[in-house]
Steps between C-alpha positions, in 0.01 A plus 500: 500500500844404369773566752776302662580493872818348642508391862856554617487410870256355747552461876353545847526844643531472877457770765811715520531440878412215734123492569286321765472122451146430615160374386213753459134425490284635216163660553161340441472682170861418392413131547198503272544224231398752226817692578733196448602649167753738341423851374698597194573856366725689262642840589635703198758770557616743231844552635739321742865424416635213702159434644572129544793559743342806673174321576678176602699683762197703625292182517766332727487808729123518506469134594660575836188671643273285269672182596186286495493536118833322482345198675284213389145386552442202727186322617580356842153341527179517298370857477809644672699686237814667621819681375827339587737789514801317357670792327528287184426801284304625200557343149661760278557484128722739305416534131560722198354578158642693210142612418394854594186565705390764253499238223248295695306811609592436864283184491183699458334207311456251785379224262838490314733510811740207512429435862712181512811703407444780755392294806744274683516162336438175695743449773710185438387194700852462619467812709228348716353836588163675491568866567227738606624772265656460153626794294651543155661825397546527119722783375413629157725645234351846548599518864151420628411181694208281590440323829304172481372419846346183648368544852341243733155634585492323837748740646404842348197665341552763225560780750756288685688409182513860383631605846785252466590622150493860625744397777740356235461822303586715803811299570605520136467879523737512791253528787660319799184314598142484365281790611218253584610248757353154427257354757418127514194515734331192339304426829268797430204269571492152646380212289139418581611133507812322613669291228361192672146641480552593138594142416210361701258735322629406163469127575121554564441647153372271225778406259524732204683449178680781316263769362392446144719679251324779309447440136571862402826663385570853609658754260697815574369845445611834645355849512700818552310779679679842506472696821270754334243234424513362854464849652206578273314185614568583864368853451184364334448265798542798743250706292235220494536382870662790691757239621847412392632179351846363440666417172498134594127505571409658169731270304367189683146599437562553129692170485233291665216666304677472165594140543149406603349673191754327276413153621165338429416380847140405587321799657466343850862375510673613824823679434781578746761771507792435740781724603746499793515783745798592730398447863806624686310798648193292598675316782502631859762623531580544131800314367816709528659664197753260370280187514567309173281186537162416354221707650208528265145384466286422197205732434236309304199665327222294353244620244282344229597537141174683430571748784849573366382535139236764599711683758681828427869513572428735783267226654774240474753735665250531791477118529879491527510781765225328701701181506819675604311673784417151637865398499569569873203289599573213260869497602402504865283191447795323330726577794245343734491185286136531403577340165584181681158470661218295350468552127711812496666572170877557474536860382835414351350229280247657262388284214753473218261534208437719194240677705757623761723793408802598704660845487823607666640844561875530437544873443524581870725208615818697460678309216484815283711700742794259544829680413833317489700826415363573150133591558178304523399226244339613177280185509395237758350188340294255711499153350193286474480260801227259387356415163156420647433796732330795326699798624583865440804688641473872546853644450664810363560590140868481398687829551497773384120444467282569801193290560384142561571192301245223561661162415243222465474129444129478544307399181494232241604605150133532382438763775833691463401760240153569654675539841749752366224691315293534816807602703601771252142614504509550877821700471407709196137587565302660781347175614478589870201719444 
C-alpha cells in the first residue's frame, strides 16, 4: 500500500496535574511472564480535524486519575513486578499524511496496512525510557485520523485498555472527569507463594532450555460474517437444542471445526482450543466497576481430531459451553494455588504447537465505542502478536457493516484455502442440523 506518513513531533505527555509519587504492586496475574509483552492495535476514524492536538490534551487530563499508566515497570526483586508512579508520561507521536482514508479503503485489507508508518516508531536510545503506553495519531488529508497504540499488557487487559481510551474520549468531548472512576485494587487475591518461595520452587525444577521453535509458518486469513448469518446459526442452535448460544460460541465452534478439517492431523491427535474469560465477577466480592488490570483465565478444551471431524457444529458449541460452565471451579482452584502442587499444570502455559488454537474475543472490549468528539471508529485492527501461535481474533466488521470479522493467523499456506472453504461452508449452509 503506497502512502507517505510524516512524523512531525514526538514527546512525553505527562499528567496535567501533580499525581502521587509512589510504588504500586501488580497482581499475580499481572506478573505472569506471558504478559511481559506489548499489545498493538490500530483505530481508524473517518473524521476528526485537529485530532492530534485534541487527543494530546485529553490524554494529559486522563492521566491524572490514570496516573499509574504514566509510570514505569520495575522489578524490585525476582518475581516482584511493580509500577513506579513517576509521572514520566506516555510517549506521543504526532504525524500526518496527504493520503485520504477512502483511497486506502479505511485499511480494510489488513495484509497491506503499512503498520510501521502508523504505529509509533522506536524511541531513541538517548531518551532512556520504556513507557507503558505509546500512541501515534496520524491525521489524514481527508480529515480522518488513525491511532496506532502500543500498550504494556502487564498493566491492563483489553477491557482495561478500552476503559482508558474511553476516558480520554470523554475528556476530549468536554466531560469534566471520566464517568468510570479507575480502581487499582491489584491485591484482589494474595499470591499463593511469596517471592522467596517462588524463587525456591523454581530452583528445584530441572533446568530447561528454550522451547523448540516450531517449523511452521502461519498465514493470514479472515472471514466476514454478517449479523444475519450469525443470527441464523444462533436460531438453528436454539431449534436443535432448546438452549441459547452466543455469537462467540458459534464462531469459535465453526473456527475450531473448520481448521481441524482443513489440516491433515492423525485421527488420535489431541487438539486444544484456548480462549480467555473475564473473571471480574467471579471473585468474592466481585471486582469493582473501574478495575482496569488483568483479570482473566484461560478456558482450555481438549478433543481428538477424529472427534472434531465427526462432530456437528452444534456439538462443538456444547463442548465450549460445558468448558465455560466449569470456569468458576477452575478459576477457584487457581486462586488456591492448586497448579503449584505436585505435577499440576500451569493453566496459563498451554503447549505452543500447531495442535493448539487460541481464540480471542475483541468485539465486547469497548474499543468500538470510543468517541473523541467525532463518533466511534469505523475500524479497529488488532495486530498479530506472535508468528508461531495459531490464533483467531473475533472482532467487528468495519462500519457501516454489522457483523463479525474473524481475523486469523492459524494455518500454513497449504491449509489456508481448505480452511476458508470449510469456514464459508459453516456460515453459508445449515450445518448445525
